[in-house]
C-alpha positions in Angstrom: -110.0 131.5 19.5 -107.0 133.8 19.9 -104.3 133.2 17.2 -100.7 134.0 18.2 -98.4 134.9 15.3 -96.1 137.5 16.8 -94.3 138.2 20.1 -92.3 140.6 22.1 -90.1 139.7 25.0 -89.4 142.0 27.9 -86.6 140.9 30.2 -87.0 142.8 33.5 -84.1 143.6 35.8 -81.7 146.5 36.3 -78.9 144.0 36.8 -79.3 142.9 33.1 -78.2 146.4 32.2 -74.8 146.0 33.8 -71.8 143.9 32.6 -72.4 141.4 35.3 -75.5 139.6 34.2 -76.4 138.3 30.7 -80.0 138.0 29.4 -80.0 134.4 28.2 -83.8 134.0 28.7 -84.6 136.1 25.6 -82.3 133.8 23.4 -84.0 130.7 24.8 -87.4 132.1 24.3 -86.8 133.4 20.9 -85.8 129.8 19.7 -88.8 128.2 21.3 -91.2 130.8 19.8 -89.6 130.5 16.4 -90.0 126.8 16.5 -93.7 127.3 16.9 -93.9 129.7 13.9 -94.3 132.7 16.3 -92.2 135.8 15.0 -90.4 137.6 17.7 -90.6 141.3 16.7 -88.7 142.8 19.5 -86.7 142.0 22.6 -86.0 144.5 25.3 -84.1 144.7 28.6 -86.1 146.8 31.0 -84.9 148.2 34.3 -86.7 147.8 37.6 -88.6 151.0 36.9 -92.4 150.9 37.0 -93.1 153.8 34.6 -90.5 152.5 32.1 -91.8 148.9 32.2 -95.4 150.2 31.8 -94.4 152.1 28.8 -92.6 149.1 27.1 -95.6 146.9 27.9 -98.2 149.3 26.3 -96.2 149.7 23.2 -95.7 145.9 23.0 -99.4 145.2 23.5 -100.3 147.5 20.6 -98.1 145.6 18.0 -98.0 141.9 18.9 -100.3 139.0 19.9 -98.0 137.7 22.7 -96.0 139.5 25.3 -93.6 137.5 27.5 -91.9 139.0 30.5 -89.1 137.4 32.5 -88.1 138.4 36.0 -89.5 140.8 38.5 -91.7 138.2 40.2 -89.7 137.8 43.4 -90.6 139.1 47.0 -88.7 142.3 47.1 -89.7 145.9 46.5 -87.9 146.1 43.1 -89.9 143.0 41.9 -92.5 145.1 40.0 -93.6 143.1 37.0 -96.8 141.7 38.5 -97.9 145.1 39.7 -97.2 146.9 36.5 -98.9 144.3 34.3 -102.0 144.6 36.5 -102.0 148.4 36.4 -101.6 148.5 32.6 -104.4 146.0 32.0 -106.7 147.6 34.6 -106.8 144.5 36.8 -107.2 144.3 40.5 -104.7 142.3 42.6 -105.8 140.0 45.3 -103.9 137.6 47.6 -104.6 134.0 46.7 -104.9 132.0 49.9 -104.1 128.7 48.5 -100.9 130.0 46.7 -99.9 131.7 49.9 -100.1 128.3 51.7 -98.2 126.7 48.9 -95.3 129.1 49.3 -95.4 128.9 53.1 -95.3 125.1 52.9 -92.2 125.3 50.6 -90.3 127.2 53.2 -91.4 124.7 55.9 -90.2 121.7 53.9 -86.8 123.4 54.0 -87.0 124.0 57.9 -87.6 127.7 57.4 -90.2 130.2 58.2 -91.6 132.1 55.3 -90.6 135.8 55.4 -93.5 138.2 55.3 -92.1 139.7 52.1 -93.0 136.6 50.2 -96.7 137.4 50.6 -96.1 139.6 47.5 -95.8 136.5 45.5 -99.3 135.4 46.3 -100.8 138.6 44.9 -102.6 137.5 41.6 -104.2 139.8 39.0 -107.9 139.2 38.5 -108.5 136.5 35.8 -104.9 135.5 35.7 -104.0 131.7 35.5 -101.3 130.5 37.7 -98.3 128.7 36.4 -96.7 126.4 39.1 -93.1 126.9 39.8 -91.6 123.5 40.5 -88.2 125.0 41.3 -88.9 128.3 43.1 -91.4 130.4 45.0 -92.4 132.7 42.2 -95.3 131.4 40.2 -95.8 132.4 36.6 -99.0 134.0 35.3 -101.0 133.5 32.1 -103.3 136.5 31.4 -105.6 136.5 28.4 -106.7 140.1 27.4 -109.0 140.0 24.5 -107.1 138.8 21.5 -103.6 139.2 23.3 -101.9 137.0 25.7 -99.4 138.1 28.4 -97.1 135.6 30.1 -95.1 136.5 33.2 -92.3 134.1 33.8 -89.7 134.0 36.6 -86.1 135.3 35.9 -83.8 132.4 36.9 -83.4 130.1 33.9 -83.5 127.0 35.9 -87.1 128.0 36.9 -88.2 129.8 33.7 -87.3 127.1 31.2 -89.2 124.1 32.8 -92.2 126.4 33.3 -92.2 127.3 29.7 -91.7 123.9 28.4 -94.3 122.2 30.5 -97.0 124.8 30.9 -96.6 127.6 28.4 -95.5 125.9 25.2 -98.3 123.4 25.0 -100.8 126.3 25.2 -99.0 128.3 22.5 -98.9 125.2 20.2 -102.7 125.4 20.3 -102.8 129.1 19.6 -100.3 129.0 16.8 -102.7 126.5 15.1 -100.0 124.0 14.2 -97.9 126.5 12.4 -94.1 125.8 12.8 -90.7 126.9 11.6 -88.8 124.2 9.7 -85.0 124.7 9.4 -82.0 123.6 7.6 -78.3 124.7 8.2 -75.5 124.7 5.8 -72.0 124.9 7.4 -69.1 126.3 5.3 -65.4 126.6 6.4 -62.6 128.9 5.4 -64.8 131.1 3.1 -65.3 134.8 3.6 -68.8 136.0 4.2 -68.7 138.2 1.1 -67.6 135.2 -1.0 -70.5 133.0 0.2 -72.9 135.9 -0.2 -71.7 136.4 -3.8 -72.4 132.8 -4.7 -75.5 132.3 -2.5 -77.4 135.5 -3.0 -78.9 134.8 -6.5 -80.1 131.5 -5.3 -81.6 132.4 -1.9 -83.2 135.6 -3.3 -85.1 133.4 -5.7 -86.0 130.9 -3.0 -87.6 133.7 -1.0 -90.2 134.1 -3.8 -90.9 130.4 -4.4 -94.2 128.5 -3.9 -92.8 127.9 -0.4 -91.0 131.1 0.6 -87.7 130.3 2.2 -85.9 132.9 4.3 -82.0 132.7 4.5 -79.8 134.2 7.1 -76.0 134.3 6.9 -74.1 133.9 10.2 -70.3 134.4 10.4 -67.6 133.7 12.8 -63.8 133.4 12.5 -63.2 130.7 9.9 -66.7 129.6 9.2 -70.0 130.7 7.8 -73.5 129.3 8.3 -76.5 129.6 6.0 -79.8 129.2 8.0 -82.8 128.3 5.8 -86.2 128.4 7.3 -89.9 128.2 6.2 -93.1 128.6 8.1 -96.2 126.6 7.7 -98.3 123.6 8.9 -97.6 121.2 6.1 -94.3 119.6 6.6 -94.9 117.3 3.6 -94.6 120.4 1.3 -92.2 122.4 3.2 -89.4 119.9 3.9 -88.9 118.9 0.2 -88.7 122.7 -0.8 -86.0 123.3 2.0 -84.0 120.2 1.0 -84.1 121.2 -2.7 -82.9 124.7 -1.7 -80.1 123.2 0.5 -79.0 121.0 -2.4 -78.8 123.8 -4.9 -76.8 126.0 -2.5 -74.4 123.3 -1.5 -73.7 122.4 -5.1 -72.9 126.1 -5.9 -70.6 126.3 -2.8 -68.9 123.2 -3.6 -66.1 121.5 -1.4 -66.1 124.3 1.2 -69.4 122.9 2.5 -68.8 121.1 5.6 -72.3 119.8 6.3 -75.9 120.3 5.3 -77.3 118.2 8.3 -76.5 120.3 11.1 -73.3 118.6 12.1 -70.3 120.6 13.4 -66.9 120.6 11.7 -65.5 118.4 14.6 -68.5 116.0 14.3 -67.8 115.6 10.6 -64.2 114.9 11.2 -65.0 112.5 13.9 -67.5 110.6 11.7 -64.9 110.2 8.8 -62.3 108.9 11.3 -64.8 106.5 12.9 -66.0 105.1 9.6 -62.4 104.3 8.7 -61.2 103.1 12.0 -58.7 105.8 12.2 -57.4 107.8 15.2 -56.2 111.3 15.4 -53.6 113.1 17.6 -52.9 116.9 17.9 -49.8 118.9 18.3 -50.6 122.6 19.3 -48.5 125.6 19.9 -50.4 129.0 19.5 -53.9 127.2 20.0 -52.8 125.8 23.3 -54.9 122.7 23.3 -58.1 124.3 21.7 -58.1 121.9 18.7 -58.0 118.9 21.1 -60.7 120.6 23.0 -63.0 121.0 20.1 -62.4 117.3 19.1 -63.1 116.0 22.6 -66.3 118.1 22.8 -67.9 115.4 20.6 -69.6 112.5 22.4 -67.8 109.2 21.6 -64.6 111.0 20.7 -62.7 108.4 22.8 -63.2 106.0 19.8 -61.0 108.1 17.4 -59.1 110.7 19.4 -55.8 109.5 20.9 -54.5 112.5 22.7 -52.4 115.7 22.1 -49.3 117.6 23.0 -49.3 121.4 23.7 -45.7 122.2 22.5 -45.8 125.8 23.3 -42.0 126.0 24.1 -39.5 125.0 21.4 -37.9 122.5 23.8 -41.2 120.6 24.0 -41.3 120.5 20.1 -37.8 118.9 20.3 -38.4 116.6 23.2 -42.0 115.4 22.7 -42.6 115.7 18.9 -39.0 114.9 17.6 -38.8 118.2 15.7 -35.2 118.6 14.6 -33.5 121.5 16.1 -32.0 122.4 12.8 -35.4 123.1 11.4 -36.3 125.6 14.2 -32.9 127.3 13.8 -33.2 127.6 10.0 -36.9 128.3 9.5 -38.2 129.4 12.9 -40.9 127.7 15.1 -43.6 129.2 12.8 -42.8 127.7 9.5 -43.9 125.0 7.2 -41.1 122.6 7.8 -41.7 122.9 11.6 -45.4 122.4 11.2 -44.8 119.3 9.0 -42.4 117.9 11.6 -44.9 118.5 14.4 -47.8 116.6 12.6 -45.6 113.7 11.6 -44.0 113.6 15.1 -47.2 113.5 17.1 -48.6 110.8 14.7 -45.6 108.7 15.3 -45.2 109.3 19.1 -48.9 108.7 19.8 -49.3 105.9 17.3 -52.2 107.6 15.5 -53.4 107.4 12.0 -53.6 111.1 11.6 -51.5 114.0 13.2 -52.5 117.6 13.0 -50.4 120.4 14.1 -50.8 124.1 14.5 -47.9 126.7 15.0 -48.4 130.4 14.8 -48.3 133.9 16.1 -51.5 134.9 17.8 -50.2 138.3 19.0 -50.4 141.0 19.9 -46.6 140.7 20.2 -44.2 138.3 18.5 -44.8 139.5 14.9 -42.2 140.5 12.4 -42.3 142.1 9.0 -41.6 138.5 7.5 -44.0 136.8 9.9 -46.6 139.3 11.1 -49.1 138.6 13.8 -51.8 136.2 12.4 -49.2 133.9 10.5 -50.4 130.4 11.3 -49.2 127.2 9.9 -51.4 124.0 10.0 -50.1 120.7 9.0 -52.0 117.4 8.7 -50.1 113.9 8.3 -52.2 111.0 7.1 -51.0 107.4 6.3 -50.0 108.5 2.8 -49.1 112.1 2.7 -48.6 115.4 4.8 -50.4 118.5 3.8 -49.2 121.9 5.0 -50.7 125.3 4.6 -49.9 128.8 5.9 -52.7 131.2 6.8 -52.5 135.0 7.3 -55.3 135.6 9.7 -56.7 139.0 11.0 -58.1 140.0 14.3 -57.1 140.0 18.0 -55.6 137.1 19.8 -58.8 135.2 20.7 -60.0 135.7 17.1 -56.8 134.4 15.5 -56.8 131.4 17.9 -60.3 130.4 17.1 -59.8 130.9 13.4 -56.7 128.7 13.7 -58.7 125.8 15.2 -61.3 126.0 12.4 -58.5 126.1 9.8 -56.9 123.0 11.5 -60.2 121.0 11.6 -61.0 121.9 8.0 -57.5 120.9 6.8 -58.0 117.6 8.6 -61.4 117.1 6.9 -60.1 117.9 3.4 -57.0 115.8 4.0 -59.1 112.8 5.1 -61.2 113.2 1.9 -58.2 113.4 -0.2 -56.6 110.2 1.4 -59.7 108.0 1.2 -58.9 104.4 1.0 -59.2 102.8 -2.5 
Protein backbone atom coordinates (compact mmCIF):
# COMPACT_ATOMS: atom_id res chain seq x y z
CA UNK A 1 0.00 0.00 0.00
CA UNK A 2 1.16 3.54 -0.78
CA UNK A 3 2.24 5.46 2.31
CA UNK A 4 1.74 9.22 2.29
CA UNK A 5 4.08 11.18 4.53
CA UNK A 6 4.85 14.32 2.47
CA UNK A 7 2.83 16.62 0.26
CA UNK A 8 3.02 19.64 -2.01
CA UNK A 9 0.17 21.99 -2.85
CA UNK A 10 -0.15 23.76 -6.20
CA UNK A 11 -2.77 26.52 -6.31
CA UNK A 12 -3.52 27.12 -9.98
CA UNK A 13 -4.82 30.45 -11.25
CA UNK A 14 -3.28 33.61 -12.63
CA UNK A 15 -5.77 35.61 -10.56
CA UNK A 16 -4.01 34.37 -7.40
CA UNK A 17 -0.92 36.29 -8.50
CA UNK A 18 -2.80 39.59 -8.40
CA UNK A 19 -3.75 41.71 -5.36
CA UNK A 20 -7.42 40.90 -5.89
CA UNK A 21 -7.62 37.21 -4.94
CA UNK A 22 -6.12 35.45 -1.93
CA UNK A 23 -5.11 31.79 -1.92
CA UNK A 24 -6.92 30.53 1.18
CA UNK A 25 -7.11 26.95 -0.09
CA UNK A 26 -3.46 26.24 0.65
CA UNK A 27 -3.85 27.36 4.26
CA UNK A 28 -6.88 25.13 4.72
CA UNK A 29 -5.21 22.12 3.11
CA UNK A 30 -2.01 22.59 5.11
CA UNK A 31 -3.95 22.38 8.36
CA UNK A 32 -5.86 19.33 7.20
CA UNK A 33 -2.75 17.52 6.01
CA UNK A 34 -0.76 18.38 9.13
CA UNK A 35 -3.58 16.96 11.25
CA UNK A 36 -3.02 13.67 9.40
CA UNK A 37 0.70 13.73 10.11
CA UNK A 38 1.51 14.65 6.50
CA UNK A 39 4.29 17.22 6.12
CA UNK A 40 3.63 19.95 3.58
CA UNK A 41 7.03 20.49 1.96
CA UNK A 42 6.04 23.29 -0.39
CA UNK A 43 3.14 25.48 -1.48
CA UNK A 44 3.11 27.29 -4.82
CA UNK A 45 0.81 29.59 -6.72
CA UNK A 46 1.01 28.75 -10.42
CA UNK A 47 -0.35 30.86 -13.30
CA UNK A 48 -2.62 29.49 -16.00
CA UNK A 49 0.41 28.50 -18.06
CA UNK A 50 0.65 24.89 -19.19
CA UNK A 51 4.45 24.72 -19.38
CA UNK A 52 4.91 26.35 -15.98
CA UNK A 53 2.35 24.07 -14.34
CA UNK A 54 3.94 21.01 -15.96
CA UNK A 55 7.35 22.04 -14.63
CA UNK A 56 6.06 22.61 -11.07
CA UNK A 57 4.18 19.31 -11.15
CA UNK A 58 7.22 17.30 -12.27
CA UNK A 59 9.39 18.88 -9.58
CA UNK A 60 6.75 18.10 -6.95
CA UNK A 61 6.35 14.49 -8.05
CA UNK A 62 10.09 13.95 -7.66
CA UNK A 63 10.12 14.91 -3.98
CA UNK A 64 6.78 14.15 -2.29
CA UNK A 65 4.25 11.34 -1.97
CA UNK A 66 1.17 13.50 -2.53
CA UNK A 67 0.50 16.44 -4.83
CA UNK A 68 -2.75 18.36 -4.45
CA UNK A 69 -3.80 20.94 -7.00
CA UNK A 70 -6.61 23.44 -6.54
CA UNK A 71 -8.23 25.32 -9.40
CA UNK A 72 -8.06 25.01 -13.16
CA UNK A 73 -10.85 22.44 -13.47
CA UNK A 74 -13.48 24.75 -14.97
CA UNK A 75 -14.91 24.81 -18.50
CA UNK A 76 -12.88 27.64 -20.02
CA UNK A 77 -9.72 27.57 -22.13
CA UNK A 78 -7.53 28.74 -19.25
CA UNK A 79 -8.64 25.81 -17.06
CA UNK A 80 -5.62 23.67 -17.83
CA UNK A 81 -4.97 21.54 -14.74
CA UNK A 82 -6.66 18.36 -15.96
CA UNK A 83 -4.88 18.44 -19.34
CA UNK A 84 -1.45 19.22 -17.90
CA UNK A 85 -1.62 16.49 -15.25
CA UNK A 86 -2.61 13.93 -17.91
CA UNK A 87 0.25 15.07 -20.12
CA UNK A 88 2.87 14.88 -17.38
CA UNK A 89 1.72 11.42 -16.28
CA UNK A 90 1.37 10.16 -19.85
CA UNK A 91 -2.35 9.46 -19.49
CA UNK A 92 -4.93 9.69 -22.25
CA UNK A 93 -8.05 11.81 -21.78
CA UNK A 94 -11.50 10.54 -22.68
CA UNK A 95 -14.99 11.92 -22.29
CA UNK A 96 -16.94 10.19 -19.53
CA UNK A 97 -20.50 9.85 -20.81
CA UNK A 98 -22.08 9.39 -17.38
CA UNK A 99 -20.23 12.41 -16.01
CA UNK A 100 -21.30 14.50 -19.00
CA UNK A 101 -24.95 13.61 -18.39
CA UNK A 102 -24.53 14.43 -14.70
CA UNK A 103 -23.22 17.90 -15.57
CA UNK A 104 -25.96 18.40 -18.17
CA UNK A 105 -28.63 17.40 -15.64
CA UNK A 106 -27.25 19.88 -13.14
CA UNK A 107 -27.86 22.70 -15.62
CA UNK A 108 -31.32 21.38 -16.47
CA UNK A 109 -32.34 21.36 -12.80
CA UNK A 110 -31.60 25.09 -12.80
CA UNK A 111 -33.66 25.62 -15.97
CA UNK A 112 -30.56 26.14 -18.13
CA UNK A 113 -28.99 24.49 -21.16
CA UNK A 114 -25.45 23.29 -20.65
CA UNK A 115 -22.95 25.28 -22.73
CA UNK A 116 -20.78 23.10 -24.95
CA UNK A 117 -17.68 24.42 -23.18
CA UNK A 118 -18.69 22.40 -20.13
CA UNK A 119 -17.90 19.19 -22.04
CA UNK A 120 -14.28 19.87 -21.03
CA UNK A 121 -15.22 19.02 -17.46
CA UNK A 122 -16.25 15.52 -18.53
CA UNK A 123 -12.76 14.71 -19.85
CA UNK A 124 -11.16 12.20 -17.48
CA UNK A 125 -7.56 10.91 -17.45
CA UNK A 126 -7.27 7.14 -17.85
CA UNK A 127 -7.41 5.37 -14.50
CA UNK A 128 -8.49 8.45 -12.54
CA UNK A 129 -11.18 8.16 -9.89
CA UNK A 130 -13.89 10.82 -9.99
CA UNK A 131 -14.60 12.90 -6.88
CA UNK A 132 -18.17 14.11 -6.91
CA UNK A 133 -18.70 17.84 -6.57
CA UNK A 134 -21.94 18.40 -4.67
CA UNK A 135 -21.70 22.18 -5.06
CA UNK A 136 -20.45 22.73 -8.59
CA UNK A 137 -19.93 21.26 -12.05
CA UNK A 138 -16.18 20.62 -11.76
CA UNK A 139 -15.51 17.08 -10.45
CA UNK A 140 -12.31 16.39 -8.59
CA UNK A 141 -9.91 13.63 -9.57
CA UNK A 142 -7.86 11.10 -7.62
CA UNK A 143 -4.95 9.61 -9.56
CA UNK A 144 -2.69 6.90 -8.20
CA UNK A 145 0.66 6.83 -10.01
CA UNK A 146 2.85 4.11 -8.57
CA UNK A 147 3.82 5.17 -5.06
CA UNK A 148 2.50 8.69 -5.59
CA UNK A 149 -0.96 10.21 -5.39
CA UNK A 150 -2.17 13.26 -7.30
CA UNK A 151 -5.45 14.86 -6.23
CA UNK A 152 -7.11 17.55 -8.34
CA UNK A 153 -9.59 19.74 -6.47
CA UNK A 154 -11.76 22.66 -7.65
CA UNK A 155 -10.71 26.20 -6.80
CA UNK A 156 -13.77 27.72 -5.09
CA UNK A 157 -13.41 27.00 -1.33
CA UNK A 158 -17.13 26.25 -0.95
CA UNK A 159 -16.63 23.38 -3.43
CA UNK A 160 -13.11 22.32 -2.49
CA UNK A 161 -13.51 22.00 1.29
CA UNK A 162 -16.55 19.66 1.34
CA UNK A 163 -14.93 17.52 -1.35
CA UNK A 164 -11.73 17.21 0.65
CA UNK A 165 -13.48 16.47 3.93
CA UNK A 166 -15.90 13.86 2.61
CA UNK A 167 -13.94 12.14 -0.17
CA UNK A 168 -10.22 12.88 0.13
CA UNK A 169 -9.45 13.01 3.84
CA UNK A 170 -10.86 9.52 4.60
CA UNK A 171 -8.59 8.04 1.93
CA UNK A 172 -5.55 9.94 3.16
CA UNK A 173 -6.22 8.76 6.72
CA UNK A 174 -5.74 5.21 5.45
CA UNK A 175 -2.58 6.08 3.53
CA UNK A 176 -1.03 7.96 6.45
CA UNK A 177 -1.43 4.73 8.47
CA UNK A 178 -2.94 6.40 11.53
CA UNK A 179 -0.10 8.86 11.95
CA UNK A 180 -1.36 12.20 13.26
CA UNK A 181 -0.08 15.49 14.55
CA UNK A 182 -0.93 16.29 18.17
CA UNK A 183 -0.76 19.96 19.18
CA UNK A 184 -0.77 22.27 22.15
CA UNK A 185 -0.81 26.08 22.15
CA UNK A 186 0.51 28.43 24.84
CA UNK A 187 -0.71 32.02 24.55
CA UNK A 188 1.37 34.80 26.11
CA UNK A 189 0.47 38.50 26.36
CA UNK A 190 2.58 41.66 26.59
CA UNK A 191 5.94 39.95 26.17
CA UNK A 192 8.35 40.64 23.31
CA UNK A 193 9.13 37.69 21.06
CA UNK A 194 12.82 37.95 22.00
CA UNK A 195 11.94 37.77 25.70
CA UNK A 196 9.85 34.65 25.18
CA UNK A 197 12.57 33.10 23.05
CA UNK A 198 15.22 33.73 25.68
CA UNK A 199 13.19 31.93 28.32
CA UNK A 200 11.68 29.19 26.17
CA UNK A 201 14.57 28.20 23.89
CA UNK A 202 16.56 26.15 26.44
CA UNK A 203 13.41 24.19 27.21
CA UNK A 204 12.01 23.58 23.75
CA UNK A 205 15.42 22.79 22.25
CA UNK A 206 15.67 19.98 24.80
CA UNK A 207 12.11 18.82 24.10
CA UNK A 208 13.00 18.44 20.44
CA UNK A 209 15.41 15.63 21.35
CA UNK A 210 13.27 13.81 23.89
CA UNK A 211 11.90 10.29 23.64
CA UNK A 212 8.87 11.94 22.01
CA UNK A 213 10.38 14.65 19.78
CA UNK A 214 8.40 17.87 20.16
CA UNK A 215 8.60 20.67 17.61
CA UNK A 216 8.01 24.23 18.84
CA UNK A 217 7.09 27.23 16.70
CA UNK A 218 6.87 30.82 17.93
CA UNK A 219 4.24 33.06 16.33
CA UNK A 220 4.02 36.74 17.15
CA UNK A 221 1.51 39.54 16.63
CA UNK A 222 1.05 42.98 18.21
CA UNK A 223 0.83 42.39 21.96
CA UNK A 224 0.88 38.62 22.04
CA UNK A 225 2.99 35.55 21.35
CA UNK A 226 1.97 31.96 20.74
CA UNK A 227 4.09 28.86 21.29
CA UNK A 228 2.84 25.96 19.18
CA UNK A 229 4.04 22.54 20.33
CA UNK A 230 3.49 19.54 18.08
CA UNK A 231 4.48 15.89 17.92
CA UNK A 232 3.77 13.27 15.27
CA UNK A 233 2.90 9.64 15.74
CA UNK A 234 0.15 7.09 16.12
CA UNK A 235 0.19 6.54 19.90
CA UNK A 236 -1.77 9.31 21.59
CA UNK A 237 -1.34 7.62 24.97
CA UNK A 238 2.40 8.27 24.70
CA UNK A 239 2.44 11.58 22.86
CA UNK A 240 -0.18 13.52 24.83
CA UNK A 241 1.52 13.14 28.24
CA UNK A 242 4.83 14.26 26.71
CA UNK A 243 3.19 17.33 25.20
CA UNK A 244 1.41 18.17 28.43
CA UNK A 245 4.65 17.91 30.38
CA UNK A 246 6.37 20.22 27.90
CA UNK A 247 3.56 22.75 28.13
CA UNK A 248 3.68 22.70 31.93
CA UNK A 249 7.43 23.30 31.98
CA UNK A 250 7.25 26.20 29.53
CA UNK A 251 4.26 27.77 31.28
CA UNK A 252 6.02 27.62 34.63
CA UNK A 253 9.08 29.34 33.18
CA UNK A 254 7.04 32.07 31.48
CA UNK A 255 4.99 32.78 34.59
CA UNK A 256 2.09 35.21 34.89
CA UNK A 257 2.29 36.41 31.30
CA UNK A 258 0.82 33.07 30.16
CA UNK A 259 -2.80 33.66 29.23
CA UNK A 260 -3.81 30.09 28.42
CA UNK A 261 -2.41 26.64 27.75
CA UNK A 262 -5.65 25.14 26.47
CA UNK A 263 -6.13 27.07 23.24
CA UNK A 264 -8.43 29.75 24.64
CA UNK A 265 -8.04 33.29 23.41
CA UNK A 266 -7.44 36.23 25.76
CA UNK A 267 -11.04 37.39 25.43
CA UNK A 268 -12.32 33.88 26.19
CA UNK A 269 -10.18 33.74 29.32
CA UNK A 270 -11.45 37.14 30.46
CA UNK A 271 -15.03 36.10 29.77
CA UNK A 272 -14.55 32.87 31.68
CA UNK A 273 -13.30 34.69 34.78
CA UNK A 274 -16.17 37.18 34.64
CA UNK A 275 -18.73 34.43 34.18
CA UNK A 276 -17.36 32.40 37.09
CA UNK A 277 -17.79 35.40 39.38
CA UNK A 278 -21.09 36.60 38.03
CA UNK A 279 -19.47 39.92 37.08
CA UNK A 280 -20.15 42.09 34.06
CA UNK A 281 -17.83 44.38 32.12
CA UNK A 282 -18.24 47.64 30.17
CA UNK A 283 -15.82 49.41 27.84
CA UNK A 284 -14.88 53.05 27.25
CA UNK A 285 -12.75 53.52 24.16
CA UNK A 286 -11.12 56.41 22.39
CA UNK A 287 -8.26 55.45 20.05
CA UNK A 288 -9.46 51.85 19.63
CA UNK A 289 -12.87 52.97 18.41
CA UNK A 290 -14.83 49.98 19.75
CA UNK A 291 -12.27 47.26 18.95
CA UNK A 292 -12.09 46.09 22.57
CA UNK A 293 -15.86 45.66 22.71
CA UNK A 294 -15.69 43.88 19.37
CA UNK A 295 -13.16 41.36 20.63
CA UNK A 296 -15.18 40.68 23.78
CA UNK A 297 -18.41 40.19 21.85
CA UNK A 298 -16.69 37.84 19.41
CA UNK A 299 -16.98 35.29 22.22
CA UNK A 300 -20.12 33.18 22.09
CA UNK A 301 -22.16 33.73 25.24
CA UNK A 302 -20.64 37.14 25.95
CA UNK A 303 -24.13 38.52 26.57
CA UNK A 304 -23.86 36.83 29.97
CA UNK A 305 -21.00 39.11 31.07
CA UNK A 306 -20.68 42.04 28.63
CA UNK A 307 -22.89 45.05 29.32
CA UNK A 308 -21.98 47.49 26.56
CA UNK A 309 -19.54 50.21 25.68
CA UNK A 310 -19.00 53.87 24.89
CA UNK A 311 -16.81 55.04 22.02
CA UNK A 312 -15.73 58.37 23.46
CA UNK A 313 -13.58 59.65 20.62
CA UNK A 314 -14.37 63.32 21.12
CA UNK A 315 -13.65 65.00 24.43
CA UNK A 316 -17.24 66.14 24.82
CA UNK A 317 -18.37 62.49 24.83
CA UNK A 318 -15.86 61.77 27.60
CA UNK A 319 -17.46 64.60 29.57
CA UNK A 320 -21.10 63.89 28.81
CA UNK A 321 -21.22 60.08 28.66
CA UNK A 322 -18.45 59.08 31.07
CA UNK A 323 -18.51 61.93 33.59
CA UNK A 324 -14.84 62.75 33.04
CA UNK A 325 -14.20 66.13 34.72
CA UNK A 326 -13.25 68.82 32.20
CA UNK A 327 -10.53 69.98 34.58
CA UNK A 328 -8.72 66.65 34.18
CA UNK A 329 -8.59 67.00 30.40
CA UNK A 330 -7.53 70.64 30.64
CA UNK A 331 -4.74 69.87 33.09
CA UNK A 332 -3.47 66.49 31.88
CA UNK A 333 -4.80 66.06 28.34
CA UNK A 334 -7.16 63.42 26.98
CA UNK A 335 -4.32 60.90 26.76
CA UNK A 336 -3.29 60.68 30.41
CA UNK A 337 -3.59 58.35 33.36
CA UNK A 338 -6.01 60.60 35.28
CA UNK A 339 -8.36 60.74 32.28
CA UNK A 340 -8.02 56.98 31.63
CA UNK A 341 -8.87 56.31 35.26
CA UNK A 342 -11.91 58.59 35.09
CA UNK A 343 -13.10 56.92 31.88
CA UNK A 344 -12.90 53.42 33.39
CA UNK A 345 -14.63 54.42 36.59
CA UNK A 346 -17.19 56.48 34.67
CA UNK A 347 -18.25 53.69 32.32
CA UNK A 348 -18.40 51.26 35.23
CA UNK A 349 -20.79 53.57 37.09
CA UNK A 350 -22.82 54.71 34.07
CA UNK A 351 -23.44 51.20 32.72
CA UNK A 352 -23.75 49.62 36.16
CA UNK A 353 -21.02 47.10 35.49
CA UNK A 354 -18.68 45.37 37.91
CA UNK A 355 -15.66 46.11 35.76
CA UNK A 356 -14.89 49.07 33.52
CA UNK A 357 -11.99 49.14 31.04
CA UNK A 358 -10.88 52.28 29.25
CA UNK A 359 -8.41 52.99 26.44
CA UNK A 360 -7.22 56.44 25.38
CA UNK A 361 -4.20 57.05 23.20
CA UNK A 362 -2.49 58.43 20.11
CA UNK A 363 -2.63 55.91 17.27
CA UNK A 364 -1.10 58.25 14.70
CA UNK A 365 0.30 58.93 12.31
CA UNK A 366 -0.56 62.48 13.43
CA UNK A 367 -1.35 63.89 16.87
CA UNK A 368 1.86 63.07 18.68
CA UNK A 369 4.16 65.44 20.55
CA UNK A 370 7.60 65.20 22.19
CA UNK A 371 5.89 64.66 25.55
CA UNK A 372 3.31 62.21 24.17
CA UNK A 373 4.57 60.63 20.95
CA UNK A 374 2.50 58.51 18.61
CA UNK A 375 1.99 55.14 20.30
CA UNK A 376 1.31 56.57 23.76
CA UNK A 377 -1.68 54.59 25.03
CA UNK A 378 -3.26 54.62 28.49
CA UNK A 379 -5.29 51.64 29.69
CA UNK A 380 -7.31 51.69 32.91
CA UNK A 381 -9.34 48.95 34.59
CA UNK A 382 -11.79 49.67 37.41
CA UNK A 383 -12.91 46.70 39.50
CA UNK A 384 -15.06 46.65 42.66
CA UNK A 385 -12.09 47.32 44.92
CA UNK A 386 -9.43 49.18 42.92
CA UNK A 387 -8.53 50.91 39.68
CA UNK A 388 -5.37 49.96 37.80
CA UNK A 389 -3.83 52.33 35.26
CA UNK A 390 -0.88 51.77 32.95
CA UNK A 391 0.74 53.80 30.16
CA UNK A 392 2.15 51.92 27.15
CA UNK A 393 4.57 53.20 24.53
CA UNK A 394 3.71 51.20 21.46
CA UNK A 395 5.44 51.08 18.10
CA UNK A 396 4.20 50.50 14.57
CA UNK A 397 1.66 52.05 12.25
CA UNK A 398 -1.90 53.03 13.16
CA UNK A 399 -3.50 49.56 12.72
CA UNK A 400 -0.67 47.93 14.68
CA UNK A 401 -0.94 50.39 17.57
CA UNK A 402 -4.70 49.94 17.72
CA UNK A 403 -4.48 46.14 17.74
CA UNK A 404 -1.71 46.18 20.33
CA UNK A 405 -3.87 48.50 22.46
CA UNK A 406 -6.72 46.00 22.38
CA UNK A 407 -4.47 43.20 23.63
CA UNK A 408 -3.03 45.50 26.30
CA UNK A 409 -6.52 46.39 27.49
CA UNK A 410 -7.74 42.79 27.64
CA UNK A 411 -4.56 41.59 29.36
CA UNK A 412 -4.78 44.37 31.95
CA UNK A 413 -8.38 43.29 32.59
CA UNK A 414 -7.25 39.68 33.06
CA UNK A 415 -4.53 40.67 35.52
CA UNK A 416 -6.82 43.07 37.39
CA UNK A 417 -9.44 40.35 37.74
CA UNK A 418 -6.89 37.93 39.17
CA UNK A 419 -5.63 40.58 41.57
CA UNK A 420 -9.17 41.43 42.67
CA UNK A 421 -10.25 37.84 43.30
CA UNK A 422 -12.96 37.48 45.95
CA UNK A 423 -11.74 36.23 49.33
